[in-house]
PAGUTI-345086 format. One line per 2 residues: number of its first residue (from 1); their letters; for each residue x, y, z of C-alpha. Coordinates in steps of 0.25 Angstrom, whole numbers. Layout:
BEGIN
NUM = A = X Y Z ~ ...
# end
This chain:
BEGIN
1 = MG = 0 1 1 ~ 5 14 -4
3 = LA = 7 25 4 ~ -3 37 4
5 = KT = 7 46 3 ~ -1 57 11
7 = EI = 13 65 13 ~ 12 70 -1
9 = FS = -3 77 0 ~ -5 90 8
11 = DN = -10 91 21 ~ -25 95 16
13 = QN = -25 82 6 ~ -23 73 18
15 = AI = -31 78 27 ~ -43 78 17
17 = AK = -38 64 15 ~ -37 60 29
19 = FA = -53 66 31 ~ -58 60 18
21 = KA = -54 47 25 ~ -65 48 36
23 = FA = -76 48 25 ~ -70 35 19
25 = HP = -78 25 24 ~ -93 25 27
27 = AR = -93 21 42 ~ -83 34 45
29 = VS = -92 42 39 ~ -105 36 46
31 = IL = -96 36 60 ~ -94 52 57
33 = QH = -110 53 54 ~ -113 46 65
35 = LF = -104 55 75 ~ -109 67 70
37 = KI = -124 62 70 ~ -123 60 85
39 = DS = -112 73 88 ~ -108 66 99
41 = CV = -95 55 102 ~ -101 41 100
43 = CG = -94 29 106 ~ -99 15 104
45 = DL = -113 17 94 ~ -105 19 82
47 = VN = -105 3 80 ~ -120 3 80
49 = EI = -121 15 72 ~ -112 13 61
51 = GL = -113 -3 60 ~ -98 -6 58
53 = AQ = -91 -15 68 ~ -84 -8 81
55 = PT = -71 -11 75 ~ -74 -4 61
57 = IS = -80 8 69 ~ -68 9 78
59 = QH = -59 10 65 ~ -68 21 59
61 = LK = -68 29 71 ~ -53 28 72
63 = EL = -52 33 58 ~ -60 45 61
65 = KH = -53 48 72 ~ -40 47 66
67 = LG = -45 57 55 ~ -49 66 66
69 = LI = -63 67 63 ~ -68 60 76
71 = KG = -62 61 90 ~ -65 50 100
73 = SV = -65 51 115 ~ -63 39 124
75 = EG = -76 37 135 ~ -75 26 143
77 = TS = -71 13 135 ~ -76 18 122
79 = VC = -72 30 112 ~ -82 41 109
81 = YC = -81 47 96 ~ -86 61 88
83 = ID = -83 69 78 ~ -70 78 79
85 = KE = -78 91 75 ~ -66 100 73
87 = NW = -58 89 64 ~ -71 88 56
89 = TE = -73 102 54 ~ -58 103 48
91 = MK = -60 91 40 ~ -73 97 35
93 = KL = -65 110 31 ~ -54 102 23
95 = MT = -64 93 16 ~ -73 105 13
97 = HF = -63 112 7 ~ -57 101 0
99 = LD = -70 96 -6 ~ -75 111 -10
101 = QD = -63 112 -20 ~ -73 109 -32
103 = LS = -80 122 -28 ~ -69 132 -33
105 = NS = -67 125 -44 ~ -81 124 -52
107 = AD = -77 122 -66 ~ -78 108 -72
109 = CC = -65 103 -76 ~ -66 89 -81
# end
């Protein structure tokens, strides 16, 4: 397997790709939607809500936390998760700027 060669790309390009990874799997999208819907920390009901096995949910939560879109806090023997609103706002700014590139170029070039 080849290297990703991320060092040849700008910080901005790497950040966009990192955040896009959050939306690359429907389970992560579903987890984010559920966290927004309940607007609070959730500990154990994601397995019932999403319908996937606990280890699978845990892997997706780990990835979303690594990406910085959610944060977790330990409460007793469980970890509770919620949206990291500061990082979510930063991601939205970055992605909006990227996705709005077409607005400045209205000519049909192809």
